[in-house]
PDB file of N, CA, C and O in Angstrom:
ATOM      1  N   MET A   1      90.002 111.044  99.158  1.00  0.00           N
ATOM      2  CA  MET A   1      90.236 110.795 100.572  1.00  0.00           C
ATOM      3  C   MET A   1      88.974 110.228 101.225  1.00  0.00           C
ATOM      4  O   MET A   1      87.852 110.487 100.792  1.00  0.00           O
ATOM      5  N   ARG A   2      89.195 109.464 102.258  1.00  0.00           N
ATOM      6  CA  ARG A   2      88.074 108.867 102.966  1.00  0.00           C
ATOM      7  C   ARG A   2      87.348 109.868 103.850  1.00  0.00           C
ATOM      8  O   ARG A   2      86.127 109.805 103.998  1.00  0.00           O
ATOM      9  N   ALA A   3      88.079 110.767 104.421  1.00  0.00           N
ATOM     10  CA  ALA A   3      87.510 111.686 105.405  1.00  0.00           C
ATOM     11  C   ALA A   3      87.244 113.049 104.782  1.00  0.00           C
ATOM     12  O   ALA A   3      87.870 113.432 103.794  1.00  0.00           O
ATOM     13  N   ASN A   4      86.308 113.768 105.376  1.00  0.00           N
ATOM     14  CA  ASN A   4      86.086 115.154 104.975  1.00  0.00           C
ATOM     15  C   ASN A   4      87.160 116.005 105.634  1.00  0.00           C
ATOM     16  O   ASN A   4      87.231 116.095 106.860  1.00  0.00           O
ATOM     17  N   LEU A   5      87.984 116.621 104.818  1.00  0.00           N
ATOM     18  CA  LEU A   5      89.074 117.431 105.332  1.00  0.00           C
ATOM     19  C   LEU A   5      88.762 118.902 105.163  1.00  0.00           C
ATOM     20  O   LEU A   5      88.095 119.308 104.211  1.00  0.00           O
ATOM     21  N   THR A   6      89.255 119.693 106.100  1.00  0.00           N
ATOM     22  CA  THR A   6      89.159 121.140 105.948  1.00  0.00           C
ATOM     23  C   THR A   6      90.175 121.572 104.898  1.00  0.00           C
ATOM     24  O   THR A   6      91.060 120.803 104.524  1.00  0.00           O
ATOM     25  N   ARG A   7      90.041 122.795 104.430  1.00  0.00           N
ATOM     26  CA  ARG A   7      90.997 123.318 103.456  1.00  0.00           C
ATOM     27  C   ARG A   7      92.413 123.298 104.036  1.00  0.00           C
ATOM     28  O   ARG A   7      93.365 122.931 103.348  1.00  0.00           O
ATOM     29  N   ARG A   8      92.543 123.685 105.282  1.00  0.00           N
ATOM     30  CA  ARG A   8      93.851 123.731 105.947  1.00  0.00           C
ATOM     31  C   ARG A   8      94.461 122.328 106.026  1.00  0.00           C
ATOM     32  O   ARG A   8      95.654 122.152 105.780  1.00  0.00           O
ATOM     33  N   GLN A   9      93.648 121.343 106.367  1.00  0.00           N
ATOM     34  CA  GLN A   9      94.133 119.970 106.445  1.00  0.00           C
ATOM     35  C   GLN A   9      94.586 119.469 105.076  1.00  0.00           C
ATOM     36  O   GLN A   9      95.622 118.813 104.965  1.00  0.00           O
ATOM     37  N   SER A  10      93.827 119.773 104.053  1.00  0.00           N
ATOM     38  CA  SER A  10      94.212 119.398 102.680  1.00  0.00           C
ATOM     39  C   SER A  10      95.529 120.062 102.300  1.00  0.00           C
ATOM     40  O   SER A  10      96.386 119.437 101.675  1.00  0.00           O
ATOM     41  N   ASP A  11      95.692 121.322 102.675  1.00  0.00           N
ATOM     42  CA  ASP A  11      96.925 122.046 102.377  1.00  0.00           C
ATOM     43  C   ASP A  11      98.125 121.425 103.094  1.00  0.00           C
ATOM     44  O   ASP A  11      99.210 121.331 102.521  1.00  0.00           O
ATOM     45  N   ILE A  12      97.934 121.009 104.323  1.00  0.00           N
ATOM     46  CA  ILE A  12      99.017 120.369 105.077  1.00  0.00           C
ATOM     47  C   ILE A  12      99.414 119.050 104.414  1.00  0.00           C
ATOM     48  O   ILE A  12     100.602 118.751 104.289  1.00  0.00           O
ATOM     49  N   LEU A  13      98.432 118.270 103.995  1.00  0.00           N
ATOM     50  CA  LEU A  13      98.755 117.023 103.298  1.00  0.00           C
ATOM     51  C   LEU A  13      99.510 117.303 102.006  1.00  0.00           C
ATOM     52  O   LEU A  13     100.435 116.567 101.661  1.00  0.00           O
ATOM     53  N   PHE A  14      99.132 118.350 101.294  1.00  0.00           N
ATOM     54  CA  PHE A  14      99.837 118.733 100.075  1.00  0.00           C
ATOM     55  C   PHE A  14     101.289 119.085 100.387  1.00  0.00           C
ATOM     56  O   PHE A  14     102.197 118.662  99.672  1.00  0.00           O
ATOM     57  N   VAL A  15     101.511 119.851 101.446  1.00  0.00           N
ATOM     58  CA  VAL A  15     102.866 120.234 101.849  1.00  0.00           C
ATOM     59  C   VAL A  15     103.693 118.979 102.162  1.00  0.00           C
ATOM     60  O   VAL A  15     104.843 118.869 101.738  1.00  0.00           O
ATOM     61  N   ILE A  16     103.110 118.046 102.897  1.00  0.00           N
ATOM     62  CA  ILE A  16     103.818 116.814 103.261  1.00  0.00           C
ATOM     63  C   ILE A  16     104.177 116.023 102.013  1.00  0.00           C
ATOM     64  O   ILE A  16     105.324 115.609 101.844  1.00  0.00           O
ATOM     65  N   ARG A  17     103.197 115.813 101.135  1.00  0.00           N
ATOM     66  CA  ARG A  17     103.456 115.050  99.900  1.00  0.00           C
ATOM     67  C   ARG A  17     104.509 115.723  99.017  1.00  0.00           C
ATOM     68  O   ARG A  17     105.408 115.059  98.502  1.00  0.00           O
ATOM     69  N   ALA A  18     104.394 117.027  98.846  1.00  0.00           N
ATOM     70  CA  ALA A  18     105.345 117.759  97.997  1.00  0.00           C
ATOM     71  C   ALA A  18     106.755 117.677  98.577  1.00  0.00           C
ATOM     72  O   ALA A  18     107.719 117.474  97.839  1.00  0.00           O
ATOM     73  N   PHE A  19     106.880 117.833  99.886  1.00  0.00           N
ATOM     74  CA  PHE A  19     108.183 117.751 100.530  1.00  0.00           C
ATOM     75  C   PHE A  19     108.770 116.355 100.340  1.00  0.00           C
ATOM     76  O   PHE A  19     109.948 116.216 100.012  1.00  0.00           O
ATOM     77  N   GLN A  20     107.953 115.319 100.546  1.00  0.00           N
ATOM     78  CA  GLN A  20     108.430 113.945 100.387  1.00  0.00           C
ATOM     79  C   GLN A  20     108.861 113.676  98.945  1.00  0.00           C
ATOM     80  O   GLN A  20     109.865 113.002  98.715  1.00  0.00           O
ATOM     81  N   ALA A  21     108.119 114.193  97.987  1.00  0.00           N
ATOM     82  CA  ALA A  21     108.466 113.991  96.577  1.00  0.00           C
ATOM     83  C   ALA A  21     109.792 114.662  96.228  1.00  0.00           C
ATOM     84  O   ALA A  21     110.574 114.137  95.435  1.00  0.00           O
ATOM     85  N   THR A  22     110.034 115.816  96.820  1.00  0.00           N
ATOM     86  CA  THR A  22     111.257 116.571  96.540  1.00  0.00           C
ATOM     87  C   THR A  22     112.467 116.013  97.271  1.00  0.00           C
ATOM     88  O   THR A  22     113.545 115.901  96.688  1.00  0.00           O
ATOM     89  N   HIS A  23     112.299 115.661  98.551  1.00  0.00           N
ATOM     90  CA  HIS A  23     113.433 115.302  99.404  1.00  0.00           C
ATOM     91  C   HIS A  23     113.584 113.806  99.669  1.00  0.00           C
ATOM     92  O   HIS A  23     114.662 113.355 100.056  1.00  0.00           O
ATOM     93  N   GLY A  24     112.529 113.038  99.467  1.00  0.00           N
ATOM     94  CA  GLY A  24     112.603 111.606  99.725  1.00  0.00           C
ATOM     95  C   GLY A  24     112.360 111.220 101.166  1.00  0.00           C
ATOM     96  O   GLY A  24     112.495 110.048 101.518  1.00  0.00           O
ATOM     97  N   TYR A  25     112.008 112.168 102.001  1.00  0.00           N
ATOM     98  CA  TYR A  25     111.690 111.908 103.400  1.00  0.00           C
ATOM     99  C   TYR A  25     110.690 112.968 103.863  1.00  0.00           C
ATOM    100  O   TYR A  25     110.451 113.954 103.167  1.00  0.00           O
ATOM    101  N   SER A  26     110.113 112.755 105.037  1.00  0.00           N
ATOM    102  CA  SER A  26     109.060 113.635 105.540  1.00  0.00           C
ATOM    103  C   SER A  26     109.618 114.932 106.124  1.00  0.00           C
ATOM    104  O   SER A  26     110.755 114.970 106.592  1.00  0.00           O
ATOM    105  N   PRO A  27     108.808 115.997 106.093  1.00  0.00           N
ATOM    106  CA  PRO A  27     109.228 117.251 106.726  1.00  0.00           C
ATOM    107  C   PRO A  27     109.118 117.164 108.241  1.00  0.00           C
ATOM    108  O   PRO A  27     108.374 116.341 108.775  1.00  0.00           O
ATOM    109  N   THR A  28     109.862 118.016 108.923  1.00  0.00           N
ATOM    110  CA  THR A  28     109.715 118.150 110.376  1.00  0.00           C
ATOM    111  C   THR A  28     108.473 118.998 110.655  1.00  0.00           C
ATOM    112  O   THR A  28     107.924 119.629 109.751  1.00  0.00           O
ATOM    113  N   TYR A  29     108.049 119.002 111.889  1.00  0.00           N
ATOM    114  CA  TYR A  29     106.910 119.839 112.263  1.00  0.00           C
ATOM    115  C   TYR A  29     107.230 121.308 112.003  1.00  0.00           C
ATOM    116  O   TYR A  29     106.372 122.066 111.552  1.00  0.00           O
ATOM    117  N   ARG A  30     108.468 121.706 112.288  1.00  0.00           N
ATOM    118  CA  ARG A  30     108.888 123.092 112.064  1.00  0.00           C
ATOM    119  C   ARG A  30     108.821 123.437 110.574  1.00  0.00           C
ATOM    120  O   ARG A  30     108.375 124.526 110.213  1.00  0.00           O
ATOM    121  N   GLU A  31     109.258 122.528 109.716  1.00  0.00           N
ATOM    122  CA  GLU A  31     109.208 122.774 108.272  1.00  0.00           C
ATOM    123  C   GLU A  31     107.768 122.897 107.783  1.00  0.00           C
ATOM    124  O   GLU A  31     107.469 123.734 106.932  1.00  0.00           O
ATOM    125  N   ILE A  32     106.879 122.068 108.317  1.00  0.00           N
ATOM    126  CA  ILE A  32     105.464 122.182 107.963  1.00  0.00           C
ATOM    127  C   ILE A  32     104.936 123.543 108.417  1.00  0.00           C
ATOM    128  O   ILE A  32     104.262 124.239 107.658  1.00  0.00           O
ATOM    129  N   GLY A  33     105.243 123.911 109.644  1.00  0.00           N
ATOM    130  CA  GLY A  33     104.799 125.198 110.175  1.00  0.00           C
ATOM    131  C   GLY A  33     105.301 126.368 109.349  1.00  0.00           C
ATOM    132  O   GLY A  33     104.551 127.307 109.079  1.00  0.00           O
ATOM    133  N   ASP A  34     106.561 126.320 108.946  1.00  0.00           N
ATOM    134  CA  ASP A  34     107.122 127.395 108.125  1.00  0.00           C
ATOM    135  C   ASP A  34     106.382 127.535 106.804  1.00  0.00           C
ATOM    136  O   ASP A  34     106.091 128.648 106.366  1.00  0.00           O
ATOM    137  N   ARG A  35     106.081 126.424 106.176  1.00  0.00           N
ATOM    138  CA  ARG A  35     105.396 126.459 104.884  1.00  0.00           C
ATOM    139  C   ARG A  35     103.920 126.847 104.998  1.00  0.00           C
ATOM    140  O   ARG A  35     103.333 127.377 104.055  1.00  0.00           O
ATOM    141  N   MET A  36     103.331 126.575 106.166  1.00  0.00           N
ATOM    142  CA  MET A  36     101.907 126.852 106.360  1.00  0.00           C
ATOM    143  C   MET A  36     101.646 128.148 107.117  1.00  0.00           C
ATOM    144  O   MET A  36     100.492 128.547 107.280  1.00  0.00           O
ATOM    145  N   GLY A  37     102.695 128.803 107.576  1.00  0.00           N
ATOM    146  CA  GLY A  37     102.510 130.025 108.343  1.00  0.00           C
ATOM    147  C   GLY A  37     101.999 129.773 109.751  1.00  0.00           C
ATOM    148  O   GLY A  37     101.306 130.613 110.326  1.00  0.00           O
ATOM    149  N   ILE A  38     102.339 128.616 110.307  1.00  0.00           N
ATOM    150  CA  ILE A  38     101.957 128.261 111.678  1.00  0.00           C
ATOM    151  C   ILE A  38     103.181 128.484 112.546  1.00  0.00           C
ATOM    152  O   ILE A  38     104.222 127.863 112.328  1.00  0.00           O
ATOM    153  N   GLY A  39     103.064 129.364 113.527  1.00  0.00           N
ATOM    154  CA  GLY A  39     104.218 129.795 114.299  1.00  0.00           C
ATOM    155  C   GLY A  39     104.737 128.817 115.330  1.00  0.00           C
ATOM    156  O   GLY A  39     105.900 128.907 115.726  1.00  0.00           O
ATOM    157  N   SER A  40     103.910 127.886 115.776  1.00  0.00           N
ATOM    158  CA  SER A  40     104.367 126.982 116.835  1.00  0.00           C
ATOM    159  C   SER A  40     104.246 125.527 116.383  1.00  0.00           C
ATOM    160  O   SER A  40     103.353 125.164 115.618  1.00  0.00           O
ATOM    161  N   THR A  41     105.164 124.715 116.875  1.00  0.00           N
ATOM    162  CA  THR A  41     105.079 123.295 116.545  1.00  0.00           C
ATOM    163  C   THR A  41     103.862 122.657 117.215  1.00  0.00           C
ATOM    164  O   THR A  41     103.351 121.646 116.734  1.00  0.00           O
ATOM    165  N   ASN A  42     103.397 123.238 118.320  1.00  0.00           N
ATOM    166  CA  ASN A  42     102.186 122.726 118.957  1.00  0.00           C
ATOM    167  C   ASN A  42     100.975 122.901 118.033  1.00  0.00           C
ATOM    168  O   ASN A  42     100.105 122.031 117.978  1.00  0.00           O
ATOM    169  N   GLY A  43     100.920 124.009 117.318  1.00  0.00           N
ATOM    170  CA  GLY A  43      99.841 124.214 116.347  1.00  0.00           C
ATOM    171  C   GLY A  43      99.880 123.186 115.243  1.00  0.00           C
ATOM    172  O   GLY A  43      98.840 122.682 114.819  1.00  0.00           O
ATOM    173  N   VAL A  44     101.075 122.871 114.774  1.00  0.00           N
ATOM    174  CA  VAL A  44     101.232 121.839 113.739  1.00  0.00           C
ATOM    175  C   VAL A  44     100.795 120.487 114.301  1.00  0.00           C
ATOM    176  O   VAL A  44     100.097 119.726 113.632  1.00  0.00           O
ATOM    177  N   THR A  45     101.207 120.196 115.527  1.00  0.00           N
ATOM    178  CA  THR A  45     100.836 118.932 116.160  1.00  0.00           C
ATOM    179  C   THR A  45      99.326 118.762 116.219  1.00  0.00           C
ATOM    180  O   THR A  45      98.820 117.670 115.959  1.00  0.00           O
ATOM    181  N   CYS A  46      98.601 119.817 116.554  1.00  0.00           N
ATOM    182  CA  CYS A  46      97.135 119.751 116.619  1.00  0.00           C
ATOM    183  C   CYS A  46      96.542 119.390 115.260  1.00  0.00           C
ATOM    184  O   CYS A  46      95.632 118.566 115.176  1.00  0.00           O
ATOM    185  N   HIS A  47      97.052 120.000 114.206  1.00  0.00           N
ATOM    186  CA  HIS A  47      96.565 119.688 112.856  1.00  0.00           C
ATOM    187  C   HIS A  47      96.898 118.243 112.483  1.00  0.00           C
ATOM    188  O   HIS A  47      96.060 117.545 111.912  1.00  0.00           O
ATOM    189  N   LEU A  48      98.093 117.795 112.793  1.00  0.00           N
ATOM    190  CA  LEU A  48      98.495 116.439 112.443  1.00  0.00           C
ATOM    191  C   LEU A  48      97.684 115.400 113.222  1.00  0.00           C
ATOM    192  O   LEU A  48      97.326 114.356 112.677  1.00  0.00           O
ATOM    193  N   LYS A  49      97.396 115.681 114.482  1.00  0.00           N
ATOM    194  CA  LYS A  49      96.575 114.762 115.276  1.00  0.00           C
ATOM    195  C   LYS A  49      95.156 114.674 114.722  1.00  0.00           C
ATOM    196  O   LYS A  49      94.545 113.606 114.748  1.00  0.00           O
ATOM    197  N   ALA A  50      94.627 115.795 114.219  1.00  0.00           N
ATOM    198  CA  ALA A  50      93.301 115.777 113.606  1.00  0.00           C
ATOM    199  C   ALA A  50      93.324 114.922 112.338  1.00  0.00           C
ATOM    200  O   ALA A  50      92.380 114.175 112.076  1.00  0.00           O
ATOM    201  N   LEU A  51      94.387 115.028 111.558  1.00  0.00           N
ATOM    202  CA  LEU A  51      94.521 114.211 110.346  1.00  0.00           C
ATOM    203  C   LEU A  51      94.673 112.737 110.702  1.00  0.00           C
ATOM    204  O   LEU A  51      94.151 111.867 110.005  1.00  0.00           O
ATOM    205  N   GLN A  52      95.385 112.463 111.779  1.00  0.00           N
ATOM    206  CA  GLN A  52      95.525 111.080 112.242  1.00  0.00           C
ATOM    207  C   GLN A  52      94.163 110.526 112.671  1.00  0.00           C
ATOM    208  O   GLN A  52      93.826 109.387 112.349  1.00  0.00           O
ATOM    209  N   ALA A  53      93.390 111.324 113.392  1.00  0.00           N
ATOM    210  CA  ALA A  53      92.071 110.894 113.849  1.00  0.00           C
ATOM    211  C   ALA A  53      91.143 110.610 112.676  1.00  0.00           C
ATOM    212  O   ALA A  53      90.265 109.754 112.776  1.00  0.00           O
ATOM    213  N   LYS A  54      91.327 111.316 111.570  1.00  0.00           N
ATOM    214  CA  LYS A  54      90.511 111.093 110.371  1.00  0.00           C
ATOM    215  C   LYS A  54      91.035 109.936 109.527  1.00  0.00           C
ATOM    216  O   LYS A  54      90.437 109.579 108.513  1.00  0.00           O
ATOM    217  N   GLY A  55      92.147 109.357 109.949  1.00  0.00           N
ATOM    218  CA  GLY A  55      92.674 108.174 109.276  1.00  0.00           C
ATOM    219  C   GLY A  55      93.439 108.442 107.995  1.00  0.00           C
ATOM    220  O   GLY A  55      93.593 107.540 107.171  1.00  0.00           O
ATOM    221  N   VAL A  56      93.919 109.659 107.809  1.00  0.00           N
ATOM    222  CA  VAL A  56      94.631 109.979 106.566  1.00  0.00           C
ATOM    223  C   VAL A  56      96.119 110.202 106.773  1.00  0.00           C
ATOM    224  O   VAL A  56      96.841 110.457 105.809  1.00  0.00           O
ATOM    225  N   LEU A  57      96.598 110.111 108.021  1.00  0.00           N
ATOM    226  CA  LEU A  57      98.008 110.344 108.302  1.00  0.00           C
ATOM    227  C   LEU A  57      98.434 109.463 109.472  1.00  0.00           C
ATOM    228  O   LEU A  57      97.705 109.318 110.452  1.00  0.00           O
ATOM    229  N   THR A  58      99.617 108.882 109.356  1.00  0.00           N
ATOM    230  CA  THR A  58     100.193 108.105 110.455  1.00  0.00           C
ATOM    231  C   THR A  58     101.651 108.497 110.612  1.00  0.00           C
ATOM    232  O   THR A  58     102.241 109.114 109.726  1.00  0.00           O
ATOM    233  N   TRP A  59     102.229 108.128 111.759  1.00  0.00           N
ATOM    234  CA  TRP A  59     103.658 108.314 111.987  1.00  0.00           C
ATOM    235  C   TRP A  59     104.090 107.427 113.131  1.00  0.00           C
ATOM    236  O   TRP A  59     103.262 106.957 113.912  1.00  0.00           O
ATOM    237  N   ASP A  60     105.382 107.200 113.230  1.00  0.00           N
ATOM    238  CA  ASP A  60     105.956 106.415 114.315  1.00  0.00           C
ATOM    239  C   ASP A  60     106.308 107.363 115.457  1.00  0.00           C
ATOM    240  O   ASP A  60     107.182 108.219 115.321  1.00  0.00           O
ATOM    241  N   ALA A  61     105.631 107.205 116.561  1.00  0.00           N
ATOM    242  CA  ALA A  61     105.874 108.078 117.721  1.00  0.00           C
ATOM    243  C   ALA A  61     107.319 107.936 118.180  1.00  0.00           C
ATOM    244  O   ALA A  61     107.858 106.833 118.264  1.00  0.00           O
ATOM    245  N   GLY A  62     107.925 109.063 118.472  1.00  0.00           N
ATOM    246  CA  GLY A  62     109.283 109.056 118.977  1.00  0.00           C
ATOM    247  C   GLY A  62     110.360 108.968 117.916  1.00  0.00           C
ATOM    248  O   GLY A  62     111.548 108.944 118.239  1.00  0.00           O
ATOM    249  N   ARG A  63     109.960 108.919 116.648  1.00  0.00           N
ATOM    250  CA  ARG A  63     110.933 108.864 115.556  1.00  0.00           C
ATOM    251  C   ARG A  63     110.719 110.053 114.636  1.00  0.00           C
ATOM    252  O   ARG A  63     109.585 110.404 114.311  1.00  0.00           O
ATOM    253  N   ALA A  64     111.794 110.658 114.228  1.00  0.00           N
ATOM    254  CA  ALA A  64     111.722 111.844 113.360  1.00  0.00           C
ATOM    255  C   ALA A  64     111.428 111.469 111.917  1.00  0.00           C
ATOM    256  O   ALA A  64     111.844 110.415 111.437  1.00  0.00           O
ATOM    257  N   ARG A  65     110.705 112.345 111.234  1.00  0.00           N
ATOM    258  CA  ARG A  65     110.466 112.267 109.791  1.00  0.00           C
ATOM    259  C   ARG A  65     109.798 110.966 109.345  1.00  0.00           C
ATOM    260  O   ARG A  65     110.187 110.371 108.340  1.00  0.00           O
ATOM    261  N   THR A  66     108.789 110.534 110.102  1.00  0.00           N
ATOM    262  CA  THR A  66     108.104 109.275 109.766  1.00  0.00           C
ATOM    263  C   THR A  66     106.651 109.489 109.342  1.00  0.00           C
ATOM    264  O   THR A  66     105.876 108.532 109.325  1.00  0.00           O
ATOM    265  N   LEU A  67     106.262 110.721 108.998  1.00  0.00           N
ATOM    266  CA  LEU A  67     104.890 110.970 108.562  1.00  0.00           C
ATOM    267  C   LEU A  67     104.583 110.182 107.301  1.00  0.00           C
ATOM    268  O   LEU A  67     105.379 110.146 106.363  1.00  0.00           O
ATOM    269  N   ARG A  68     103.407 109.546 107.293  1.00  0.00           N
ATOM    270  CA  ARG A  68     102.958 108.788 106.123  1.00  0.00           C
ATOM    271  C   ARG A  68     101.516 109.146 105.813  1.00  0.00           C
ATOM    272  O   ARG A  68     100.642 109.023 106.671  1.00  0.00           O
ATOM    273  N   VAL A  69     101.270 109.585 104.600  1.00  0.00           N
ATOM    274  CA  VAL A  69      99.910 109.865 104.163  1.00  0.00           C
ATOM    275  C   VAL A  69      99.293 108.530 103.767  1.00  0.00           C
ATOM    276  O   VAL A  69      99.888 107.768 103.005  1.00  0.00           O
ATOM    277  N   VAL A  70      98.097 108.249 104.285  1.00  0.00           N
ATOM    278  CA  VAL A  70      97.402 107.004 104.026  1.00  0.00           C
ATOM    279  C   VAL A  70      96.443 107.206 102.857  1.00  0.00           C
ATOM    280  O   VAL A  70      95.653 108.150 102.850  1.00  0.00           O
ATOM    281  N   GLY A  71      96.517 106.331 101.888  1.00  0.00           N
ATOM    282  CA  GLY A  71      95.587 106.397 100.736  1.00  0.00           C
ATOM    283  C   GLY A  71      96.029 107.259  99.607  1.00  0.00           C
ATOM    284  O   GLY A  71      95.322 107.376  98.606  1.00  0.00           O
TER     285      GLY A  71
END
C-alpha cells in the first residue's frame, strides 16, 4: 500500500476485499460495521473517509455498494 495504515484500517480493507471476493459486490456500511464490531454506520464512515484521504479507497457518492480498493 502507498499509505501507512493503522491496524484497524488494514482490517477494514481486508473485510471489503473478502466480501467482494465472496459476493461479487461491495459490502454496505452496516455489513462492514457488523464484521468489525463497529456499532454505528457513522463510525464506519469515519474509517472509510480516512482510507479515502490516504488514497487507498474510493466510492461513488450517492450510490450503494460502490467501494473500490485502490492498488
